[in-house]
Short mmCIF file of the C-alpha atoms (twelve columns), coordinates in Angstrom:
data_MODEL
# 
_entry.id   MODEL 
# 
loop_
_atom_site.group_PDB 
_atom_site.id 
_atom_site.type_symbol 
_atom_site.label_atom_id 
_atom_site.label_alt_id 
_atom_site.label_comp_id 
_atom_site.label_asym_id 
_atom_site.label_seq_id 
_atom_site.Cartn_x 
_atom_site.Cartn_y 
_atom_site.Cartn_z 
_atom_site.pdbx_PDB_model_num 
ATOM 1   C CA . MET A 1   -92.924  -72.672  58.555 1 
ATOM 2   C CA . PRO A 2   -91.449  -75.984  59.871 1 
ATOM 3   C CA . ASP A 3   -93.216  -79.226  58.949 1 
ATOM 4   C CA . ALA A 4   -93.241  -80.444  62.573 1 
ATOM 5   C CA . ASP A 5   -93.143  -79.044  66.094 1 
ATOM 6   C CA . ARG A 6   -91.009  -81.796  67.557 1 
ATOM 7   C CA . ILE A 7   -88.710  -84.552  66.245 1 
ATOM 8   C CA . LEU A 8   -86.815  -87.044  68.417 1 
ATOM 9   C CA . VAL A 9   -83.313  -88.328  67.542 1 
ATOM 10  C CA . ILE A 10  -82.134  -91.501  69.314 1 
ATOM 11  C CA . ASP A 11  -78.374  -91.978  68.827 1 
ATOM 12  C CA . ASP A 12  -75.463  -92.533  71.206 1 
ATOM 13  C CA . GLU A 13  -72.994  -90.535  69.073 1 
ATOM 14  C CA . PRO A 14  -73.084  -86.757  69.744 1 
ATOM 15  C CA . GLN A 15  -71.673  -85.957  66.292 1 
ATOM 16  C CA . ILE A 16  -74.473  -87.882  64.583 1 
ATOM 17  C CA . ARG A 17  -77.107  -86.188  66.711 1 
ATOM 18  C CA . HIS A 18  -75.554  -82.847  65.771 1 
ATOM 19  C CA . ALA A 19  -75.580  -83.743  62.057 1 
ATOM 20  C CA . VAL A 20  -79.209  -84.838  62.236 1 
ATOM 21  C CA . ARG A 21  -80.173  -81.671  64.114 1 
ATOM 22  C CA . ASP A 22  -78.553  -79.571  61.368 1 
ATOM 23  C CA . ALA A 23  -80.299  -81.594  58.652 1 
ATOM 24  C CA . LEU A 24  -83.687  -81.048  60.304 1 
ATOM 25  C CA . ARG A 25  -83.216  -77.389  61.200 1 
ATOM 26  C CA . GLU A 26  -85.862  -76.269  58.703 1 
ATOM 27  C CA . VAL A 27  -88.094  -79.330  59.155 1 
ATOM 28  C CA . ALA A 28  -88.927  -79.067  62.866 1 
ATOM 29  C CA . SER A 29  -89.167  -76.309  65.471 1 
ATOM 30  C CA . ASN A 30  -87.633  -78.567  68.132 1 
ATOM 31  C CA . VAL A 31  -85.271  -81.545  67.880 1 
ATOM 32  C CA . ASP A 32  -85.018  -83.589  71.083 1 
ATOM 33  C CA . GLU A 33  -82.177  -86.042  71.704 1 
ATOM 34  C CA . ALA A 34  -81.777  -89.362  73.502 1 
ATOM 35  C CA . ALA A 35  -78.406  -91.098  73.891 1 
ATOM 36  C CA . ASN A 36  -79.651  -94.665  74.485 1 
ATOM 37  C CA . GLY A 37  -82.581  -96.935  73.794 1 
ATOM 38  C CA . ALA A 38  -84.316  -96.745  77.180 1 
ATOM 39  C CA . ALA A 39  -84.248  -92.937  77.186 1 
ATOM 40  C CA . GLY A 40  -85.412  -92.941  73.578 1 
ATOM 41  C CA . VAL A 41  -88.448  -95.120  74.281 1 
ATOM 42  C CA . SER A 42  -89.390  -92.933  77.239 1 
ATOM 43  C CA . ALA A 43  -89.000  -89.709  75.220 1 
ATOM 44  C CA . ALA A 44  -90.993  -91.154  72.301 1 
ATOM 45  C CA . VAL A 45  -93.913  -91.935  74.595 1 
ATOM 46  C CA . THR A 46  -93.912  -88.928  76.950 1 
ATOM 47  C CA . GLY A 47  -92.616  -86.243  74.586 1 
ATOM 48  C CA . GLN A 48  -95.101  -87.070  71.811 1 
ATOM 49  C CA . PRO A 49  -92.795  -86.237  68.867 1 
ATOM 50  C CA . GLU A 50  -94.193  -86.191  65.347 1 
ATOM 51  C CA . LEU A 51  -91.234  -88.197  64.017 1 
ATOM 52  C CA . VAL A 52  -88.495  -90.415  65.487 1 
ATOM 53  C CA . LEU A 53  -85.064  -90.964  63.934 1 
ATOM 54  C CA . LEU A 54  -83.528  -94.102  65.415 1 
ATOM 55  C CA . ASP A 55  -79.927  -95.292  65.130 1 
ATOM 56  C CA . LEU A 56  -79.422  -99.055  65.347 1 
ATOM 57  C CA . GLY A 57  -76.061  -99.019  67.157 1 
ATOM 58  C CA . LEU A 58  -77.207  -98.222  70.689 1 
ATOM 59  C CA . PRO A 59  -75.289  -99.241  73.833 1 
ATOM 60  C CA . ASP A 60  -78.142  -100.631 75.925 1 
ATOM 61  C CA . MET A 61  -80.716  -102.092 73.536 1 
ATOM 62  C CA . ALA A 62  -80.837  -103.551 70.030 1 
ATOM 63  C CA . GLY A 63  -82.246  -100.975 67.637 1 
ATOM 64  C CA . VAL A 64  -84.924  -103.376 66.422 1 
ATOM 65  C CA . ASP A 65  -86.107  -103.838 70.032 1 
ATOM 66  C CA . VAL A 66  -86.284  -100.069 70.533 1 
ATOM 67  C CA . CYS A 67  -88.301  -99.793  67.334 1 
ATOM 68  C CA . ARG A 68  -90.653  -102.564 68.421 1 
ATOM 69  C CA . GLU A 69  -91.149  -101.037 71.889 1 
ATOM 70  C CA . ILE A 70  -91.925  -97.574  70.516 1 
ATOM 71  C CA . ARG A 71  -94.349  -99.023  67.998 1 
ATOM 72  C CA . ARG A 72  -96.101  -100.992 70.741 1 
ATOM 73  C CA . ARG A 73  -96.901  -97.711  72.508 1 
ATOM 74  C CA . SER A 74  -97.135  -95.166  69.700 1 
ATOM 75  C CA . ALA A 75  -97.991  -94.757  66.001 1 
ATOM 76  C CA . VAL A 76  -95.309  -92.072  65.506 1 
ATOM 77  C CA . PRO A 77  -93.388  -92.485  62.198 1 
ATOM 78  C CA . ILE A 78  -89.923  -94.009  62.696 1 
ATOM 79  C CA . ILE A 79  -86.960  -93.563  60.339 1 
ATOM 80  C CA . VAL A 80  -84.030  -95.901  61.046 1 
ATOM 81  C CA . LEU A 81  -80.425  -94.764  60.546 1 
ATOM 82  C CA . SER A 82  -77.809  -97.474  59.980 1 
ATOM 83  C CA . ALA A 83  -74.545  -98.242  58.218 1 
ATOM 84  C CA . ARG A 84  -75.926  -101.725 57.500 1 
ATOM 85  C CA . HIS A 85  -78.427  -102.248 54.737 1 
ATOM 86  C CA . SER A 86  -79.092  -105.927 54.049 1 
ATOM 87  C CA . GLU A 87  -82.535  -106.938 52.780 1 
ATOM 88  C CA . HIS A 88  -82.928  -109.284 55.748 1 
ATOM 89  C CA . GLU A 89  -82.257  -106.487 58.234 1 
ATOM 90  C CA . LYS A 90  -84.590  -104.128 56.393 1 
ATOM 91  C CA . VAL A 91  -87.403  -106.704 56.514 1 
ATOM 92  C CA . ASP A 92  -86.835  -107.232 60.253 1 
ATOM 93  C CA . LEU A 93  -87.016  -103.491 60.915 1 
ATOM 94  C CA . LEU A 94  -90.153  -102.987 58.853 1 
ATOM 95  C CA . ASN A 95  -91.761  -105.926 60.622 1 
ATOM 96  C CA . ALA A 96  -90.815  -104.277 63.932 1 
ATOM 97  C CA . GLY A 97  -92.662  -101.123 62.887 1 
ATOM 98  C CA . ALA A 98  -90.118  -98.879  61.153 1 
ATOM 99  C CA . ASP A 99  -91.501  -96.624  58.405 1 
ATOM 100 C CA . ASP A 100 -88.332  -95.851  56.474 1 
ATOM 101 C CA . TYR A 101 -84.614  -96.631  56.370 1 
ATOM 102 C CA . VAL A 102 -81.690  -94.271  55.667 1 
ATOM 103 C CA . THR A 103 -78.190  -95.658  55.175 1 
ATOM 104 C CA . LYS A 104 -75.142  -93.924  56.654 1 
ATOM 105 C CA . PRO A 105 -73.434  -91.823  55.493 1 
ATOM 106 C CA . PHE A 106 -76.498  -89.808  54.514 1 
ATOM 107 C CA . SER A 107 -76.796  -86.414  52.881 1 
ATOM 108 C CA . VAL A 108 -78.526  -83.525  54.645 1 
ATOM 109 C CA . LEU A 109 -80.895  -83.088  51.716 1 
ATOM 110 C CA . GLU A 110 -81.837  -86.783  51.606 1 
ATOM 111 C CA . LEU A 111 -82.544  -86.982  55.330 1 
ATOM 112 C CA . ALA A 112 -84.633  -83.811  55.284 1 
ATOM 113 C CA . ALA A 113 -86.602  -85.105  52.289 1 
ATOM 114 C CA . ARG A 114 -87.258  -88.461  53.971 1 
ATOM 115 C CA . ALA A 115 -88.363  -86.724  57.157 1 
ATOM 116 C CA . ARG A 116 -90.738  -84.435  55.269 1 
ATOM 117 C CA . ALA A 117 -92.168  -87.414  53.367 1 
ATOM 118 C CA . GLN A 118 -92.994  -89.271  56.591 1 
ATOM 119 C CA . LEU A 119 -94.506  -86.186  58.208 1 
ATOM 120 C CA . ARG A 120 -96.600  -85.543  55.100 1 
ATOM 121 C CA . ARG A 121 -97.729  -89.169  55.040 1 
ATOM 122 C CA . ALA A 122 -98.769  -89.115  58.701 1 
ATOM 123 C CA . LYS A 123 -100.766 -85.899  58.261 1 
ATOM 124 C CA . SER A 124 -102.446 -87.144  55.075 1 
ATOM 125 C CA . LEU A 125 -103.506 -90.414  56.679 1 
ATOM 126 C CA . ALA A 126 -104.776 -88.654  59.805 1 
ATOM 127 C CA . SER A 127 -106.772 -86.221  57.680 1 
ATOM 128 C CA . ALA A 128 -108.233 -89.010  55.544 1 
ATOM 129 C CA . ALA A 129 -109.200 -91.025  58.618 1 
ATOM 130 C CA . ALA A 130 -110.871 -88.016  60.217 1 
ATOM 131 C CA . SER A 131 -112.864 -87.000  57.157 1 
ATOM 132 C CA . ALA A 132 -113.543 -90.467  55.707 1 
ATOM 133 C CA . THR A 133 -113.626 -88.813  52.280 1 
ATOM 134 C CA . PRO A 134 -112.690 -90.770  49.133 1 
ATOM 135 C CA . VAL A 135 -108.971 -90.842  48.349 1 
ATOM 136 C CA . ALA A 136 -107.762 -89.850  44.870 1 
ATOM 137 C CA . ILE A 137 -104.665 -91.759  43.846 1 
ATOM 138 C CA . GLY A 138 -103.188 -92.585  40.464 1 
ATOM 139 C CA . GLY A 139 -106.363 -91.640  38.580 1 
ATOM 140 C CA . LEU A 140 -108.507 -93.710  40.940 1 
ATOM 141 C CA . LEU A 141 -111.112 -92.622  43.480 1 
ATOM 142 C CA . VAL A 142 -111.113 -94.961  46.466 1 
ATOM 143 C CA . ASP A 143 -113.987 -94.829  48.933 1 
ATOM 144 C CA . THR A 144 -112.925 -96.715  52.048 1 
ATOM 145 C CA . VAL A 145 -116.407 -96.453  53.574 1 
ATOM 146 C CA . THR A 146 -118.350 -98.058  50.721 1 
ATOM 147 C CA . ARG A 147 -115.305 -100.056 49.557 1 
ATOM 148 C CA . LYS A 148 -115.708 -98.815  46.000 1 
ATOM 149 C CA . VAL A 149 -112.911 -98.075  43.551 1 
ATOM 150 C CA . THR A 150 -113.742 -96.035  40.446 1 
ATOM 151 C CA . ARG A 151 -111.920 -94.457  37.533 1 
ATOM 152 C CA . TYR A 152 -113.752 -91.599  35.779 1 
ATOM 153 C CA . GLY A 153 -117.041 -92.795  37.256 1 
ATOM 154 C CA . ARG A 154 -116.594 -96.415  36.180 1 
ATOM 155 C CA . GLN A 155 -116.507 -98.863  39.069 1 
ATOM 156 C CA . ILE A 156 -113.679 -101.355 39.206 1 
ATOM 157 C CA . HIS A 157 -114.699 -104.659 40.753 1 
ATOM 158 C CA . LEU A 158 -112.248 -106.025 43.307 1 
ATOM 159 C CA . THR A 159 -112.585 -109.373 45.024 1 
ATOM 160 C CA . PRO A 160 -112.751 -109.268 48.857 1 
ATOM 161 C CA . ILE A 161 -109.104 -110.361 49.111 1 
ATOM 162 C CA . GLU A 162 -107.968 -107.803 46.516 1 
ATOM 163 C CA . TRP A 163 -109.827 -105.069 48.383 1 
ATOM 164 C CA . GLN A 164 -108.279 -106.091 51.717 1 
ATOM 165 C CA . ILE A 165 -104.782 -106.059 50.239 1 
ATOM 166 C CA . PHE A 166 -105.343 -102.681 48.579 1 
ATOM 167 C CA . ALA A 167 -106.933 -101.189 51.719 1 
ATOM 168 C CA . THR A 168 -104.040 -102.476 53.848 1 
ATOM 169 C CA . LEU A 169 -101.475 -100.854 51.551 1 
ATOM 170 C CA . LEU A 170 -103.518 -97.653  51.298 1 
ATOM 171 C CA . GLY A 171 -103.804 -97.479  55.081 1 
ATOM 172 C CA . SER A 172 -100.005 -97.274  55.256 1 
ATOM 173 C CA . ALA A 173 -99.531  -95.298  52.040 1 
ATOM 174 C CA . GLY A 174 -95.980  -94.112  51.523 1 
ATOM 175 C CA . ARG A 175 -94.594  -96.883  53.711 1 
ATOM 176 C CA . THR A 176 -93.310  -100.238 52.475 1 
ATOM 177 C CA . LEU A 177 -95.090  -103.180 54.091 1 
ATOM 178 C CA . THR A 178 -93.323  -106.520 54.115 1 
ATOM 179 C CA . HIS A 179 -94.908  -109.611 52.605 1 
ATOM 180 C CA . GLN A 180 -95.490  -110.938 56.125 1 
ATOM 181 C CA . GLN A 181 -97.098  -107.706 57.355 1 
ATOM 182 C CA . ILE A 182 -99.577  -107.689 54.463 1 
ATOM 183 C CA . PHE A 183 -100.216 -111.396 54.837 1 
ATOM 184 C CA . ASP A 184 -100.895 -111.077 58.582 1 
ATOM 185 C CA . ALA A 185 -103.208 -108.086 58.066 1 
ATOM 186 C CA . VAL A 186 -105.291 -109.793 55.387 1 
ATOM 187 C CA . TRP A 187 -105.355 -113.445 56.458 1 
ATOM 188 C CA . ASP A 188 -104.269 -113.253 60.119 1 
ATOM 189 C CA . ARG A 189 -102.984 -116.819 60.022 1 
ATOM 190 C CA . GLU A 190 -100.262 -119.007 58.598 1 
ATOM 191 C CA . PHE A 191 -101.122 -120.132 55.111 1 
ATOM 192 C CA . GLY A 192 -98.400  -121.093 52.644 1 
ATOM 193 C CA . SER A 193 -95.639  -118.751 51.462 1 
ATOM 194 C CA . PRO A 194 -96.586  -115.069 51.913 1 
ATOM 195 C CA . GLN A 195 -94.292  -113.886 49.109 1 
ATOM 196 C CA . GLN A 196 -95.528  -116.306 46.454 1 
ATOM 197 C CA . TYR A 197 -99.169  -116.180 47.560 1 
ATOM 198 C CA . LEU A 198 -99.253  -112.386 47.539 1 
ATOM 199 C CA . ARG A 199 -97.582  -112.146 44.144 1 
ATOM 200 C CA . VAL A 200 -100.604 -113.757 42.475 1 
ATOM 201 C CA . HIS A 201 -103.086 -111.355 44.097 1 
ATOM 202 C CA . ILE A 202 -100.899 -108.288 43.488 1 
ATOM 203 C CA . THR A 203 -100.641 -109.244 39.803 1 
ATOM 204 C CA . ASN A 204 -104.437 -109.522 39.525 1 
ATOM 205 C CA . LEU A 205 -104.945 -106.287 41.466 1 
ATOM 206 C CA . ARG A 206 -102.552 -104.387 39.219 1 
ATOM 207 C CA . ARG A 207 -104.369 -105.614 36.117 1 
ATOM 208 C CA . LYS A 208 -107.494 -103.926 37.442 1 
ATOM 209 C CA . ILE A 209 -106.209 -100.655 38.880 1 
ATOM 210 C CA . GLU A 210 -103.021 -99.811  36.983 1 
ATOM 211 C CA . ILE A 211 -103.178 -98.072  33.611 1 
ATOM 212 C CA . ASP A 212 -100.102 -100.083 32.600 1 
ATOM 213 C CA . PRO A 213 -99.748  -103.162 34.846 1 
ATOM 214 C CA . ALA A 214 -96.279  -103.825 33.403 1 
ATOM 215 C CA . SER A 215 -95.137  -100.428 34.700 1 
ATOM 216 C CA . PRO A 216 -97.123  -99.925  37.917 1 
ATOM 217 C CA . GLN A 217 -97.457  -96.422  39.344 1 
ATOM 218 C CA . ILE A 218 -99.808  -97.156  42.250 1 
ATOM 219 C CA . ILE A 219 -98.588  -100.369 43.878 1 
ATOM 220 C CA . ILE A 220 -94.802  -100.225 43.967 1 
ATOM 221 C CA . THR A 221 -92.604  -103.292 44.555 1 
ATOM 222 C CA . GLU A 222 -89.696  -103.120 46.989 1 
ATOM 223 C CA . PRO A 223 -87.665  -106.114 45.703 1 
ATOM 224 C CA . GLY A 224 -87.212  -108.840 48.285 1 
ATOM 225 C CA . VAL A 225 -89.114  -106.828 50.910 1 
ATOM 226 C CA . GLY A 226 -92.753  -106.081 50.035 1 
ATOM 227 C CA . TYR A 227 -95.030  -103.449 48.493 1 
ATOM 228 C CA . ARG A 228 -96.185  -99.874  49.053 1 
ATOM 229 C CA . VAL A 229 -98.777  -97.454  47.714 1 
ATOM 230 C CA . GLU A 230 -97.532  -93.951  46.937 1 
ATOM 231 C CA . LEU A 231 -99.632  -90.985  47.988 1 
ATOM 232 C CA . PRO A 232 -100.127 -88.206  45.402 1 
ATOM 233 C CA . ARG A 233 -97.932  -85.188  46.073 1 
# 
């Protein structure tokens, strides 16, 4: 059974759209296509896909603007496809609302795996939000209602800032958040250097929740970009 009913591919090159459609044949029942940014934004909003794959090289709009416009109107997961892969560009895209980034040329297996991961993440987060049940992750039990974190029944004390950082990452589990995104979510104001300021709190947080803080398995670093929490498979 496919993982999704509908996936949208936004790319101006027919051969790329065809390759993506083939890669996602077993992932989605339907793969819609849009050949430019304006059509892609419209299809993302009206068609209600469960996943969007967005190419950056569009004829009418910058890919980052398409990403930002879709995110303004929808929470649908977005995977960006691009032949460029600088850290600066990746940070810009994540800040614009992208969930993942696949570099061209990509393999069919890699793209399908990335698509399944984003679909699984979206369903897991929706289920957790609907049930408000504690989340088990990395040996921890996290109760987002009472704001308690325990391991084998023993409560782990987190400061308010540590809890806010952890809750922010957990709320987007499986997706890398940039330093600025985390900083804005927790402090909501300009205050020093996000990267250096966060590093101190992440270090303290890892000491409390990781079994081996030197080899973290819960809060993962994306060098030069930010951090993410991995959902259990």
